[in-house]
LUMDRENTOR-250332 format. One line per 5 residues: number of its first residue (from 1); for each residue x, y, z of N, C-alpha, C. Coordinates in Angstrom, 3 decimals. Layout:
% residues N
NUM) X Y Z X Y Z X Y Z; ...;
END
This chain:
% residues 315
1) 68.785 48.408 -23.275 69.659 49.235 -22.482 70.425 48.355 -21.532; 71.528 48.806 -21.018 72.337 48.034 -20.092 72.348 48.716 -18.745; 72.757 47.949 -17.749 72.777 48.518 -16.409 73.799 49.631 -16.292; 74.764 49.696 -17.210 75.787 50.743 -17.142 75.203 52.112 -17.410; 74.084 52.178 -18.166 73.482 53.462 -18.478 72.563 53.937 -17.380;
6) 72.276 53.100 -16.405 71.351 53.468 -15.359 72.103 54.113 -14.208; 71.680 55.253 -13.747 72.347 55.894 -12.617 72.197 55.037 -11.380; 73.170 55.101 -10.447 73.188 54.174 -9.319 71.897 54.151 -8.543; 71.351 55.319 -8.205 70.072 55.360 -7.530 70.172 54.985 -6.071; 69.069 55.148 -5.404 69.037 54.951 -3.971 69.186 53.498 -3.577;
11) 68.497 52.611 -4.314 68.500 51.213 -3.937 69.866 50.587 -4.111; 70.608 50.947 -5.164 71.875 50.302 -5.458 72.997 50.771 -4.544; 72.766 51.821 -3.732 73.797 52.288 -2.817 73.822 51.505 -1.514; 72.856 50.599 -1.330 72.842 49.818 -0.103 74.056 48.901 -0.036; 74.624 48.790 1.122 75.711 47.839 1.311 77.053 48.347 0.838;
16) 77.195 49.630 0.512 78.474 50.151 0.048 79.344 50.654 1.193; 78.930 50.375 2.403 79.740 50.811 3.531 79.119 52.006 4.222; 79.694 52.391 5.355 79.116 53.448 6.153 79.760 54.794 5.934; 80.518 54.979 4.852 81.186 56.245 4.604 80.214 57.314 4.173; 80.652 58.574 4.151 79.776 59.685 3.756 79.446 59.612 2.269;
21) 78.248 60.066 1.918 77.807 60.112 0.535 77.418 61.538 0.183; 77.558 61.873 -1.074 77.221 63.220 -1.537 75.722 63.449 -1.451; 75.313 64.648 -1.092 73.900 65.006 -0.971 73.652 66.272 -1.775; 72.695 66.198 -2.669 72.365 67.331 -3.524 71.197 68.080 -2.891; 71.451 69.272 -2.330 70.401 70.033 -1.680 69.411 70.617 -2.676;
26) 69.767 70.678 -3.947 68.836 71.164 -4.954 67.787 70.119 -5.300; 68.063 68.852 -4.941 67.109 67.789 -5.231 67.050 66.863 -4.009; 66.359 67.280 -2.981 66.319 66.468 -1.765 65.602 65.136 -2.016; 66.084 64.113 -1.345 65.475 62.796 -1.464 64.156 62.792 -0.710; 63.090 62.437 -1.375 61.767 62.465 -0.767 61.247 61.065 -0.439;
31) 61.796 60.055 -1.053 61.337 58.695 -0.781 61.931 58.212 0.538; 61.081 57.955 1.498 61.550 57.421 2.767 61.740 55.916 2.651; 62.348 55.333 3.670 62.539 53.887 3.668 61.201 53.155 3.660; 60.239 53.694 4.415 58.919 53.064 4.440 58.272 53.114 3.065; 58.432 54.238 2.364 57.882 54.350 1.018 58.520 53.318 0.083;
36) 59.846 53.212 0.151 60.549 52.263 -0.711 60.123 50.839 -0.395; 59.976 50.533 0.894 59.569 49.184 1.283 58.158 48.868 0.774; 57.272 49.849 0.865 55.911 49.643 0.378 55.898 49.431 -1.133; 56.627 50.275 -1.866 56.705 50.123 -3.316 57.375 48.809 -3.702; 58.374 48.403 -2.930 59.062 47.153 -3.234 58.108 45.982 -3.150;
41) 57.247 45.958 -2.142 56.264 44.878 -2.032 55.325 44.856 -3.235; 54.838 46.041 -3.634 53.906 46.122 -4.763 54.572 45.704 -6.070; 55.787 46.200 -6.313 56.462 45.891 -7.570 56.932 44.441 -7.613; 57.310 43.864 -6.486 57.697 42.455 -6.478 56.497 41.557 -6.755; 55.346 41.918 -6.211 54.123 41.170 -6.528 53.820 41.252 -8.016;
46) 53.946 42.464 -8.571 53.746 42.633 -10.017 54.743 41.806 -10.813; 56.002 41.794 -10.398 57.038 41.077 -11.146 56.746 39.574 -11.182; 56.349 39.010 -10.038 56.059 37.574 -10.014 54.889 37.218 -10.921; 53.808 37.973 -10.808 52.628 37.663 -11.625 52.889 37.951 -13.100; 53.704 38.975 -13.394 54.011 39.291 -14.789 54.888 38.203 -15.406;
51) 55.831 37.653 -14.630 56.640 36.545 -15.133 55.798 35.330 -15.474; 54.810 35.040 -14.616 53.897 33.923 -14.901 53.072 34.206 -16.150; 52.607 35.452 -16.295 51.831 35.833 -17.479 52.642 35.635 -18.750; 53.886 36.104 -18.772 54.711 35.989 -19.973 54.994 34.523 -20.305; 55.261 33.721 -19.281 55.519 32.298 -19.523 54.297 31.634 -20.148;
56) 53.113 31.952 -19.638 51.881 31.350 -20.164 51.538 31.891 -21.539; 51.653 33.211 -21.709 51.233 33.850 -22.966 52.200 33.545 -24.111; 53.500 33.525 -23.820 54.494 33.344 -24.879 54.916 31.886 -25.048; 54.514 31.023 -24.110 54.850 29.595 -24.147 56.365 29.382 -24.163; 57.065 30.180 -23.359 58.503 30.040 -23.174 58.820 30.516 -21.758;
61) 59.786 29.875 -21.125 60.110 30.222 -19.747 60.562 31.687 -19.669; 59.853 32.468 -18.857 60.140 33.892 -18.721 60.151 34.250 -17.249; 60.848 35.336 -16.930 60.895 35.799 -15.548 61.049 37.307 -15.519; 60.495 37.917 -14.481 60.616 39.350 -14.245 61.036 39.518 -12.794; 62.136 40.223 -12.566 62.677 40.402 -11.221 62.924 41.877 -10.967;
66) 62.471 42.364 -9.828 62.712 43.755 -9.467 64.191 43.966 -9.174; 64.812 44.924 -9.854 66.238 45.206 -9.663 66.466 46.397 -8.736; 65.681 47.472 -8.894 65.892 48.651 -8.055 64.675 49.554 -8.114; 64.578 50.403 -7.107 63.596 51.478 -7.066 64.359 52.750 -6.736; 64.224 53.781 -7.547 64.992 54.996 -7.343 64.171 56.216 -7.715;
71) 64.579 57.342 -7.199 63.944 58.614 -7.517 64.847 59.380 -8.467; 64.316 59.741 -9.627 65.064 60.476 -10.638 64.232 61.641 -11.141; 64.906 62.626 -11.708 64.191 63.626 -12.487 63.798 63.016 -13.831; 62.750 63.561 -14.419 62.255 62.991 -15.670 63.308 63.043 -16.774; 64.071 64.146 -16.852 65.080 64.239 -17.903 66.200 63.222 -17.680;
76) 66.526 62.898 -16.430 67.523 61.863 -16.160 67.016 60.499 -16.604; 65.751 60.246 -16.349 65.167 58.966 -16.761 65.187 58.822 -18.282; 64.792 59.880 -18.983 64.751 59.827 -20.445 66.153 59.658 -21.013; 67.128 60.348 -20.421 68.500 60.266 -20.931 69.080 58.865 -20.776; 68.589 58.084 -19.820 69.117 56.744 -19.585 68.487 55.689 -20.480;
81) 67.434 56.045 -21.214 66.754 55.071 -22.056 67.475 54.888 -23.383; 67.381 53.689 -23.916 67.957 53.403 -25.231 67.077 54.005 -26.321; 67.624 54.116 -27.499 66.869 54.635 -28.639 67.186 53.784 -29.870; 66.219 53.069 -30.453 64.798 53.104 -30.084 64.486 52.163 -28.932; 63.333 52.387 -28.347 62.795 51.510 -27.321 61.276 51.580 -27.423;
86) 60.574 50.782 -26.657 59.110 50.755 -26.701 58.598 51.319 -25.377; 57.831 52.403 -25.456 57.328 53.080 -24.262 55.803 53.109 -24.340; 55.168 52.505 -23.335 53.713 52.539 -23.235 53.315 53.706 -22.332; 52.494 54.601 -22.852 51.975 55.732 -22.084 50.678 55.278 -21.421; 50.626 55.380 -20.093 49.560 54.737 -19.328 48.923 55.739 -18.376;
91) 47.600 55.670 -18.248 46.893 56.390 -17.191 46.509 55.387 -16.108; 46.504 55.865 -14.861 46.219 54.997 -13.716 45.052 55.565 -12.919; 43.872 55.590 -13.539 42.703 56.121 -12.846 42.471 55.339 -11.549; 42.140 56.022 -10.450 41.789 57.447 -10.311 42.977 58.354 -9.996; 44.209 57.866 -10.118 45.375 58.692 -9.854 45.568 59.698 -10.981;
96) 45.996 60.894 -10.644 46.232 61.938 -11.642 47.632 61.809 -12.211; 47.750 61.995 -13.514 49.067 61.962 -14.146 49.203 60.803 -15.113; 50.396 60.709 -15.670 50.696 59.707 -16.681 51.909 58.905 -16.250; 51.814 57.594 -16.347 52.932 56.700 -16.052 53.475 56.139 -17.355; 54.717 55.649 -17.324 55.366 55.084 -18.505 55.843 53.674 -18.179;
101) 55.606 52.753 -19.104 56.135 51.395 -19.008 57.040 51.184 -20.215; 58.312 50.958 -19.969 59.299 50.871 -21.047 59.863 49.470 -21.167; 59.917 48.957 -22.390 60.499 47.653 -22.710 61.487 47.844 -23.849; 62.563 47.084 -23.850 63.522 47.191 -24.938 62.920 46.639 -26.228; 63.380 47.169 -27.363 62.867 46.715 -28.656 63.145 45.234 -28.882;
106) 64.312 44.768 -28.439 64.652 43.360 -28.644 63.707 42.453 -27.874; 63.333 42.852 -26.641 62.401 42.044 -25.858 61.023 42.010 -26.513; 60.588 43.145 -27.031 59.281 43.204 -27.688 59.262 42.342 -28.941; 60.304 42.437 -29.769 60.356 41.637 -30.984 60.426 40.138 -30.661; 61.174 39.785 -29.606 61.242 38.381 -29.198 59.884 37.888 -28.732;
111) 59.169 38.705 -27.941 57.846 38.318 -27.463 56.879 38.124 -28.618; 56.908 39.032 -29.582 56.006 38.908 -30.731 56.357 37.677 -31.557; 57.646 37.396 -31.705 58.064 36.206 -32.444 57.513 34.942 -31.783; 57.562 34.885 -30.450 57.009 33.723 -29.742 55.486 33.664 -29.893; 54.814 34.809 -29.846 53.354 34.815 -29.993 52.926 34.333 -31.368;
116) 53.771 34.539 -32.365 53.462 34.096 -33.727 53.991 32.694 -34.009; 54.481 32.018 -32.977 54.937 30.643 -33.139 56.394 30.496 -33.494; 57.168 31.577 -33.424 58.579 31.514 -33.774 59.438 30.990 -32.635; 60.724 30.759 -32.918 61.622 30.202 -31.898 62.278 31.250 -31.015; 62.062 32.540 -31.297 62.751 33.584 -30.537 64.125 33.840 -31.121;
121) 65.114 34.087 -30.281 66.463 34.344 -30.763 66.651 35.795 -31.175; 67.794 36.115 -31.780 68.074 37.498 -32.202 67.014 38.013 -33.166; 66.592 39.256 -32.967 65.540 39.853 -33.782 66.035 41.165 -34.383; 65.562 41.521 -35.579 65.975 42.793 -36.193 65.313 43.981 -35.494; 65.994 45.120 -35.487 65.408 46.349 -34.958 64.715 47.077 -36.093;
126) 63.398 47.100 -36.009 62.577 47.724 -37.057 61.249 48.134 -36.450; 60.512 49.036 -37.120 59.176 49.392 -36.626 58.225 48.198 -36.712; 57.243 48.170 -35.838 56.270 47.084 -35.850 55.310 47.250 -37.022; 54.868 46.129 -37.561 53.914 46.143 -38.666 52.495 46.289 -38.121; 51.543 46.437 -39.034 50.138 46.573 -38.635 49.614 45.286 -38.004;
131) 50.210 44.168 -38.318 49.813 42.905 -37.707 50.414 42.763 -36.312; 51.638 43.245 -36.138 52.336 43.074 -34.861 51.863 44.055 -33.794; 51.434 45.254 -34.192 51.048 46.260 -33.207 49.874 45.810 -32.333; 48.793 45.219 -32.887 47.726 44.730 -31.991 48.209 43.654 -31.027; 49.157 42.818 -31.457 49.704 41.813 -30.551 50.435 42.481 -29.392;
136) 51.211 43.516 -29.691 51.932 44.228 -28.644 50.968 44.909 -27.687; 49.961 45.581 -28.214 49.006 46.274 -27.353 48.271 45.285 -26.454; 47.921 44.137 -27.007 47.258 43.121 -26.189 48.143 42.626 -25.056; 49.433 42.428 -25.345 50.363 41.973 -24.318 50.564 43.053 -23.256; 50.709 44.306 -23.676 50.884 45.398 -22.721 49.661 45.549 -21.819;
141) 48.472 45.395 -22.376 47.254 45.508 -21.569 47.177 44.396 -20.535; 47.624 43.192 -20.909 47.658 42.103 -19.939 48.675 42.399 -18.829; 49.817 42.962 -19.196 50.827 43.316 -18.196 50.315 44.424 -17.274; 49.549 45.356 -17.806 48.971 46.404 -16.970 47.951 45.824 -15.995; 47.255 44.765 -16.411 46.355 44.086 -15.483 47.103 43.505 -14.293;
146) 48.317 42.988 -14.533 49.131 42.474 -13.435 49.639 43.620 -12.558; 49.859 44.794 -13.150 50.263 45.958 -12.352 49.140 46.363 -11.403; 47.928 46.299 -11.879 46.780 46.594 -11.006 46.721 45.603 -9.848; 46.985 44.330 -10.138 46.990 43.310 -9.092 48.087 43.583 -8.073; 49.265 44.013 -8.536 50.368 44.278 -7.625 50.086 45.426 -6.674;
151) 49.320 46.429 -7.131 49.070 47.608 -6.313 47.708 47.585 -5.634; 46.969 46.481 -5.709 45.611 46.481 -5.175 45.588 46.659 -3.657; 46.678 46.290 -2.958 46.714 46.510 -1.515 46.900 47.980 -1.163; 47.376 48.782 -2.120 47.604 50.208 -1.897 46.462 51.058 -2.418; 46.036 50.785 -3.650 45.012 51.605 -4.285 44.340 50.778 -5.373;
156) 43.035 50.974 -5.505 42.280 50.296 -6.562 42.349 51.157 -7.817; 43.303 50.869 -8.673 43.491 51.693 -9.863 43.182 50.867 -11.111; 42.901 51.589 -12.188 42.565 50.958 -13.459 43.554 51.429 -14.520; 44.677 50.719 -14.717 45.648 51.127 -15.739 45.053 51.022 -17.146; 45.246 52.061 -17.933 44.725 52.100 -19.301 45.839 52.514 -20.251;
161) 46.028 51.733 -21.294 47.053 52.036 -22.301 46.532 53.111 -23.246; 47.252 54.245 -23.316 46.852 55.337 -24.201 47.523 55.231 -25.564; 48.848 55.143 -25.586 49.574 55.097 -26.849 50.917 54.419 -26.636; 51.579 54.102 -27.750 52.894 53.461 -27.725 53.856 54.337 -28.511; 54.991 54.683 -27.896 56.009 55.502 -28.536 57.311 54.716 -28.622;
166) 58.217 55.187 -29.525 59.492 54.506 -29.734 60.698 55.354 -29.341; 60.516 56.647 -29.241 61.636 57.546 -28.943 61.254 58.421 -27.755; 61.950 58.237 -26.638 61.619 58.988 -25.434 61.922 60.469 -25.579; 62.833 60.839 -26.473 63.189 62.248 -26.645 62.013 63.061 -27.166; 61.126 62.433 -27.929 59.970 63.129 -28.485 58.741 63.024 -27.594;
171) 58.878 62.339 -26.456 57.744 62.130 -25.565 57.835 63.122 -24.414; 56.919 64.054 -24.359 56.907 65.064 -23.307 55.781 64.763 -22.329; 55.929 63.665 -21.606 54.898 63.284 -20.648 54.949 64.140 -19.398; 56.178 64.655 -19.042 56.351 65.452 -17.843 57.380 66.543 -18.107; 57.443 67.496 -17.209 58.468 68.536 -17.300 59.832 67.928 -16.975;
176) 60.919 68.455 -17.548 62.252 67.855 -17.344 62.649 67.710 -15.889; 62.283 68.666 -15.039 62.715 68.620 -13.653 61.766 67.896 -12.718; 60.671 67.328 -13.227 59.710 66.638 -12.367 60.330 65.399 -11.749; 60.067 65.213 -10.459 60.566 64.022 -9.763 59.717 62.815 -10.135; 60.376 61.693 -10.373 59.695 60.465 -10.756 60.229 59.298 -9.924;
181) 59.385 58.319 -9.708 59.789 57.066 -9.082 59.971 56.051 -10.204; 61.170 55.505 -10.321 61.502 54.595 -11.419 61.809 53.215 -10.839; 61.042 52.226 -11.257 61.296 50.832 -10.890 61.943 50.133 -12.078; 63.074 49.491 -11.846 63.815 48.798 -12.895 63.710 47.299 -12.671; 63.450 46.560 -13.754 63.256 45.115 -13.673 64.240 44.407 -14.598;
186) 64.720 43.253 -14.156 65.463 42.345 -15.025 64.449 41.433 -15.702; 64.390 41.502 -17.013 63.407 40.763 -17.796 64.100 39.689 -18.615; 63.576 38.481 -18.558 64.130 37.380 -19.327 63.002 36.670 -20.054; 63.113 36.593 -21.383 62.149 35.882 -22.228 62.926 34.835 -23.003; 62.836 33.607 -22.579 63.649 32.575 -23.197 65.119 32.866 -22.953;
191) 65.875 33.005 -24.044 67.300 33.329 -23.929 67.553 34.826 -23.960; 66.536 35.636 -24.222 66.697 37.087 -24.312 66.649 37.704 -22.916; 67.691 38.437 -22.545 67.756 39.109 -21.259 67.922 40.609 -21.487; 67.138 41.401 -20.767 67.203 42.852 -20.925 66.654 43.481 -19.658; 66.425 44.786 -19.724 65.863 45.519 -18.598 64.592 46.214 -19.040;
196) 63.666 46.348 -18.093 62.418 47.066 -18.325 62.217 48.037 -17.170; 61.473 49.092 -17.401 61.269 50.098 -16.362 59.808 50.528 -16.317; 59.409 50.996 -15.150 58.121 51.652 -14.953 58.410 52.981 -14.272; 57.924 54.067 -14.859 58.162 55.417 -14.355 56.830 56.036 -13.933; 56.742 56.421 -12.661 55.542 57.069 -12.138 55.910 58.442 -11.586;
201) 55.131 59.472 -11.866 55.405 60.783 -11.268 55.337 60.697 -9.748; 56.274 61.366 -9.101 56.315 61.319 -7.642 55.035 61.878 -7.035; 54.510 62.956 -7.610 53.288 63.561 -7.086 52.073 62.662 -7.273; 52.150 61.714 -8.195 51.052 60.774 -8.401 51.018 59.718 -7.304; 52.168 59.175 -6.961 52.218 58.027 -6.063 52.359 58.435 -4.603;
206) 52.856 59.657 -4.317 53.084 60.071 -2.932 51.808 60.073 -2.093; 50.669 60.605 -2.570 49.458 60.562 -1.723 49.059 59.144 -1.338; 49.264 58.188 -2.240 48.924 56.801 -1.937 49.841 56.257 -0.855; 51.131 56.562 -0.955 52.083 56.080 0.035 51.876 56.742 1.381; 51.441 57.994 1.385 51.293 58.736 2.637 50.078 58.300 3.431;
211) 48.994 57.954 2.739 47.760 57.636 3.458 47.583 56.155 3.734; 48.470 55.337 3.200 48.295 53.898 3.323 49.330 53.319 4.265; 48.866 52.596 5.228 49.749 51.843 6.105 49.746 50.402 5.633; 50.821 49.996 5.035 50.886 48.673 4.436 51.606 47.706 5.363; 51.000 46.549 5.584 51.625 45.487 6.353 52.392 44.601 5.390;
216) 53.703 44.567 5.539 54.536 43.778 4.649 54.551 42.339 5.150; 54.069 41.420 4.332 53.992 40.017 4.701 55.197 39.269 4.171; 55.652 38.317 4.940 56.701 37.432 4.461 56.116 36.439 3.474; 56.990 35.713 2.772 56.500 34.712 1.812 55.667 33.649 2.509; 56.077 33.259 3.734 55.329 32.242 4.474 53.956 32.761 4.881;
221) 53.896 34.023 5.342 52.611 34.607 5.726 51.709 34.792 4.514; 52.298 35.199 3.382 51.494 35.374 2.173 50.946 34.039 1.683; 51.764 32.991 1.742 51.293 31.664 1.339 50.192 31.165 2.262; 50.330 31.438 3.575 49.305 31.033 4.523 47.999 31.769 4.276; 48.088 33.074 3.952 46.875 33.839 3.667 46.206 33.344 2.393;
226) 46.994 33.045 1.354 46.418 32.531 0.105 45.752 31.173 0.317; 46.381 30.315 1.143 45.792 29.015 1.429 44.474 29.165 2.179; 44.434 30.088 3.144 43.195 30.324 3.887 42.090 30.830 2.963; 42.448 31.698 2.011 41.453 32.201 1.061 40.916 31.079 0.189; 41.811 30.204 -0.290 41.353 29.080 -1.119 40.461 28.132 -0.323;
231) 40.834 27.868 0.931 40.013 26.975 1.759 38.640 27.585 2.035; 38.614 28.894 2.304 37.347 29.566 2.547 36.462 29.523 1.307; 37.064 29.786 0.142 36.291 29.751 -1.106 35.756 28.354 -1.380; 36.596 27.340 -1.191 36.146 25.961 -1.408 35.048 25.582 -0.430; 35.163 26.041 0.830 34.122 25.738 1.809 32.791 26.381 1.465;
236) 32.838 27.619 0.966 31.598 28.292 0.583 30.940 27.610 -0.610; 31.758 27.160 -1.575 31.188 26.508 -2.750 30.534 25.182 -2.391; 31.038 24.482 -1.362 30.493 23.170 -1.007 29.474 23.234 0.117; 29.149 24.440 0.625 28.193 24.556 1.728 26.777 24.274 1.224; 26.004 23.418 1.936 24.628 23.129 1.512 23.697 24.294 1.824;
241) 22.787 24.591 0.942 21.791 25.635 1.147 20.427 25.099 0.728; 19.378 25.661 1.317 18.008 25.237 1.027 17.497 25.973 -0.206; 17.035 25.204 -1.186 16.485 25.742 -2.428 15.002 25.395 -2.490; 14.175 26.376 -2.803 12.729 26.165 -2.885 12.249 26.442 -4.298; 11.312 25.620 -4.757 10.635 25.838 -6.037 9.182 26.153 -5.703;
246) 8.707 27.349 -6.002 7.401 27.780 -5.503 6.525 28.341 -6.604; 5.223 28.226 -6.359 4.224 28.837 -7.224 4.109 30.318 -6.887; 3.427 31.049 -7.736 3.162 32.452 -7.470 2.259 32.560 -6.243; 2.611 33.377 -5.250 1.806 33.440 -4.012 0.422 34.040 -4.261; -0.512 33.701 -3.360 -1.869 34.247 -3.426 -2.176 34.927 -2.100;
251) -3.222 35.732 -2.092 -3.647 36.432 -0.878 -4.916 35.761 -0.343; -4.959 35.536 0.975 -6.124 34.941 1.633 -6.448 35.725 2.889; -7.751 35.687 3.266 -8.167 36.335 4.497 -7.771 35.476 5.691; -7.605 36.120 6.829 -7.172 35.395 8.018 -8.167 34.328 8.428; -9.473 34.649 8.377 -10.461 33.655 8.797 -10.492 32.452 7.863;
256) -10.188 32.666 6.558 -10.116 31.530 5.636 -8.947 30.619 5.985; -7.836 31.215 6.374 -6.672 30.406 6.738 -6.944 29.620 8.019; -7.628 30.259 9.006 -7.930 29.575 10.265 -8.891 28.411 10.045; -9.808 28.537 9.102 -10.827 27.509 8.860 -10.340 26.383 7.966; -9.091 26.419 7.493 -8.618 25.360 6.604 -8.593 24.018 7.316;
261) -9.052 22.960 6.605 -9.068 21.611 7.126 -8.451 20.676 6.087; -7.922 19.529 6.528 -7.397 18.569 5.542 -8.444 18.211 4.510; -8.057 18.253 3.258 -8.960 17.965 2.153 -9.500 19.199 1.470; -9.367 20.378 2.088 -9.813 21.612 1.449 -8.943 21.916 0.229; -9.547 22.541 -0.757 -8.855 22.901 -1.990 -8.670 24.417 -2.020;
266) -7.426 24.835 -2.207 -7.118 26.257 -2.298 -6.726 26.555 -3.742; -7.509 27.328 -4.457 -7.167 27.630 -5.860 -5.932 28.533 -5.929; -5.026 28.238 -6.843 -3.820 29.030 -7.065 -4.009 29.905 -8.300; -3.461 31.111 -8.228 -3.574 32.021 -9.370 -2.401 31.921 -10.324; -1.600 30.851 -10.212 -0.405 30.725 -11.054 -0.808 30.243 -12.452;
271) -0.529 31.033 -13.505 -0.887 30.599 -14.862 -0.124 29.322 -15.246; -0.767 28.447 -15.972 -0.111 27.197 -16.407 1.028 27.454 -17.384; 1.004 28.617 -18.052 2.059 28.926 -19.021 3.276 29.593 -18.370; 3.155 29.901 -17.066 4.253 30.613 -16.399 5.078 29.625 -15.577; 6.429 29.637 -15.718 7.248 28.704 -14.947 7.258 29.056 -13.462;
276) 7.677 28.112 -12.641 7.787 28.322 -11.208 9.090 29.079 -10.895; 9.129 29.644 -9.698 10.318 30.390 -9.272 11.210 29.503 -8.422; 12.516 29.510 -8.716 13.510 28.790 -7.917 14.202 29.835 -7.035; 14.086 29.665 -5.700 14.540 30.698 -4.778 15.495 30.134 -3.737; 16.352 31.024 -3.233 17.196 30.766 -2.066 17.089 31.988 -1.169;
281) 16.590 31.776 0.051 16.451 32.873 1.009 15.639 34.022 0.413; 14.504 33.666 -0.215 13.572 34.628 -0.810 14.151 35.370 -2.014; 15.273 34.910 -2.552 15.871 35.525 -3.737 15.664 34.595 -4.932; 15.003 35.102 -5.967 14.743 34.310 -7.167 15.999 34.325 -8.046; 16.554 33.146 -8.337 17.751 33.087 -9.173 17.551 32.234 -10.418;
286) 16.380 31.593 -10.578 16.120 30.784 -11.772 14.620 30.518 -11.863; 14.205 29.953 -12.978 12.812 29.545 -13.191 12.806 28.104 -13.691; 11.723 27.398 -13.402 11.673 25.981 -13.740 10.237 25.536 -13.951; 10.082 24.399 -14.620 8.777 23.748 -14.791 8.806 22.443 -14.013; 7.675 22.079 -13.371 7.667 20.873 -12.540 7.691 19.609 -13.380;
291) 8.152 18.527 -12.764 8.204 17.225 -13.422 8.651 16.181 -12.430; 9.176 15.080 -12.924 9.696 14.037 -12.043 10.831 13.325 -12.744; 11.658 12.710 -11.910 12.755 11.885 -12.398 12.649 10.536 -11.702; 12.068 9.597 -12.397 11.773 8.309 -11.785 10.657 8.494 -10.770; 10.888 8.079 -9.537 9.884 8.212 -8.485 10.016 9.517 -7.717;
296) 10.986 10.369 -8.088 11.222 11.607 -7.359 10.638 12.803 -8.098; 10.127 13.750 -7.305 9.717 15.009 -7.888 10.950 15.788 -8.330; 10.845 16.506 -9.444 11.977 17.254 -9.977 11.455 18.466 -10.720; 12.372 19.312 -11.145 12.002 20.460 -11.964 13.070 20.664 -13.016; 12.678 21.232 -14.139 13.582 21.515 -15.250 13.783 23.022 -15.341;
301) 15.019 23.472 -15.206 15.324 24.902 -15.265 15.121 25.397 -16.694; 14.386 26.491 -16.826 14.061 27.057 -18.139 14.414 28.543 -18.143; 14.438 29.186 -19.318 14.712 30.628 -19.366 13.632 31.415 -18.636; 13.938 32.631 -18.184 12.928 33.474 -17.533 11.753 33.728 -18.455; 10.598 34.091 -17.903 9.388 34.285 -18.738 9.575 35.299 -19.853;
306) 10.285 36.410 -19.599 10.454 37.422 -20.644 11.229 36.863 -21.816; 12.308 36.104 -21.521 13.095 35.519 -22.596 12.264 34.495 -23.355; 11.419 33.740 -22.621 10.581 32.743 -23.282 9.590 33.406 -24.212; 8.998 34.539 -23.757 8.025 35.225 -24.610 8.677 35.830 -25.833; 9.926 36.318 -25.701 10.628 36.881 -26.858 10.932 35.805 -27.870;
311) 11.363 34.614 -27.364 11.711 33.533 -28.276 10.484 33.024 -29.022; 9.317 33.040 -28.332 8.113 32.543 -28.997 7.431 33.585 -29.857; 7.922 34.838 -29.813 7.364 35.899 -30.656 6.206 36.622 -30.041; 5.858 36.302 -28.756 4.746 37.005 -28.113 5.236 38.338 -27.587; 4.395 39.382 -27.550 4.771 40.691 -27.027 4.983 40.636 -25.529;
END
């Protein structure tokens, strides 16, 4: 599809001057500036991570850029789509409703050509084969994972791909007059340039926007936060902790403990066939058998006792 088929929308009217604009009282604008700003942050995060995903997955320089966010009726959105096109029908648990992710057929065919080792370039418009469809579904599921990452500051959702359609006219995901939030992206895969869209029902996303106060970070603040997270993670991984290797504990009377003297022998109830416990802060995380490495005491980490008994055939 081309940008000429897309209605101007709210975002594209910015900067056109301070003159009066037409207002349709039958379809009042419900997206506030704060809502648009919040969605813009989420979709831009998705676009950046999705561009990196496509570059890595397809092994060709790719980019995804947010072009606009607008509120449309569902029938307006469908009328603006090309035919044929590729539409992924998606659920966003725990949100109620169905979202749509639309990609042009040429972009999909180019992506599949790259995944199969091809050079890309112009591709024929045809239905996908049984070999190509699993490749497409796998790519869409990876892209939905990036959508979850983009919206994680707003809501912890689990996007799930339900089905793939080619003709929006036959897809009745919503009523014609239902309000939808449509995000449009400029998609580039190698030399192929096109547009992609994500359509969410307004009633699905509005509760999330209403209850969430999102702090919009600048690129510098976001980079500083990511650096702090990496430093914290690296510091935790390199922090020293005390590890103990212990025998199975025994019970003793208080007077026996008080009467202990150097040289006394305390019998342990630990079976010789049972490995020792490797613990940190009283938490058992491994098992081991005692030994030595040169002049130092050491232990060899072994499977847990149950796994050892299963491997040896004992009940």
